[in-house]
C-alpha positions as CSV (number, residue, x, y, z in Angstrom):
1,S,-54.1,-53.5,1.3
2,R,-54.3,-56.6,-0.9
3,R,-55.0,-58.7,2.1
4,P,-57.1,-56.8,4.6
5,D,-57.7,-60.0,6.5
6,I,-53.8,-60.0,7.7
7,P,-53.6,-58.8,11.5
8,K,-51.5,-55.5,12.0
9,S,-50.2,-57.2,15.2
10,W,-47.6,-59.3,13.4
11,G,-44.8,-57.1,13.8
12,N,-42.1,-56.6,11.2
13,A,-42.4,-58.6,7.9
14,G,-39.8,-61.1,9.2
15,Q,-42.0,-62.1,12.0
16,W,-45.2,-62.7,9.9
17,L,-44.7,-66.5,9.3
18,T,-44.8,-66.8,13.0
19,G,-47.6,-64.5,13.6
20,A,-49.6,-66.5,10.9
21,K,-49.1,-69.6,12.5
22,N,-50.1,-68.4,15.8
23,S,-53.2,-66.5,14.4
24,G,-54.3,-69.9,12.6
25,Y,-53.4,-69.2,9.0
26,E,-51.8,-71.9,6.7
27,V,-48.2,-71.5,5.9
28,S,-45.9,-73.3,3.4
29,N,-43.0,-73.7,1.1
30,E,-45.4,-73.8,-1.9
31,P,-46.8,-70.8,-3.7
32,A,-50.5,-70.0,-4.4
33,I,-52.0,-67.2,-6.0
34,G,-53.2,-64.5,-3.4
35,A,-50.5,-65.7,-0.8
36,I,-48.4,-63.4,1.0
37,V,-44.6,-64.0,0.1
38,V,-42.3,-63.6,3.1
39,T,-38.7,-62.9,2.2
40,R,-35.4,-62.3,3.9
41,E,-35.0,-59.1,2.0
42,G,-35.1,-55.7,4.1
43,S,-32.1,-56.1,6.3
44,K,-33.1,-57.4,9.9
45,Y,-36.9,-56.8,9.3
46,G,-37.8,-58.8,6.2
47,H,-39.9,-57.9,3.6
48,V,-43.4,-59.3,2.3
49,A,-45.2,-59.1,-1.1
50,F,-48.4,-60.3,-2.8
51,L,-48.2,-63.3,-5.2
52,E,-50.0,-62.1,-8.3
53,S,-49.5,-65.2,-10.5
54,I,-47.4,-68.2,-11.1
55,D,-45.8,-69.3,-14.3
56,G,-43.9,-72.7,-13.9
57,N,-41.3,-72.2,-11.4
58,M,-41.5,-68.4,-11.5
59,I,-43.7,-66.2,-9.4
60,N,-44.9,-62.9,-10.3
61,I,-45.3,-60.4,-7.3
62,S,-46.5,-57.1,-6.4
63,E,-45.0,-55.1,-3.5
64,M,-44.7,-52.0,-1.6
65,N,-41.2,-49.9,-0.7
66,Y,-39.1,-52.4,-2.5
67,I,-37.8,-49.7,-5.3
68,G,-38.6,-46.7,-2.9
69,W,-40.8,-45.3,-0.1
70,N,-44.3,-45.5,-0.8
71,R,-43.8,-47.0,-4.3
72,I,-45.6,-50.1,-5.7
73,S,-43.5,-52.5,-7.9
74,Y,-43.7,-55.8,-9.8
75,R,-41.2,-58.4,-10.4
76,T,-40.8,-61.9,-11.2
77,I,-38.7,-64.4,-9.2
78,N,-38.2,-68.1,-8.8
79,K,-40.5,-69.8,-6.4
80,N,-37.4,-71.3,-4.8
81,A,-35.3,-68.5,-4.5
82,W,-33.1,-68.4,-1.6
83,I,-34.6,-65.1,-0.4
84,I,-38.0,-66.7,0.0
85,I,-38.6,-67.7,3.5
86,G,-42.5,-69.0,3.1
87,Y,-45.9,-68.4,2.0
88,I,-49.0,-67.3,3.9
89,Y,-52.5,-68.3,2.7
């Protein structure tokens, strides 16, 4: 809901980077405020979050369904954490 410009046709979260590239969105390994963070979490389906802020090497994200169904949560992780596949702008 934080990025209404994101199409619903990209499939599961793990497919979002490919969907973003195919739709002409910029993707990278560098974080930017407002970007979508794509992670390896969520078993075979992946996981996405919204990048709220950056503090040095740490990023603050908001996400849905990480701590329970239909629940919004916040956490801070390293921008180079192994769980991060990439960022969508």
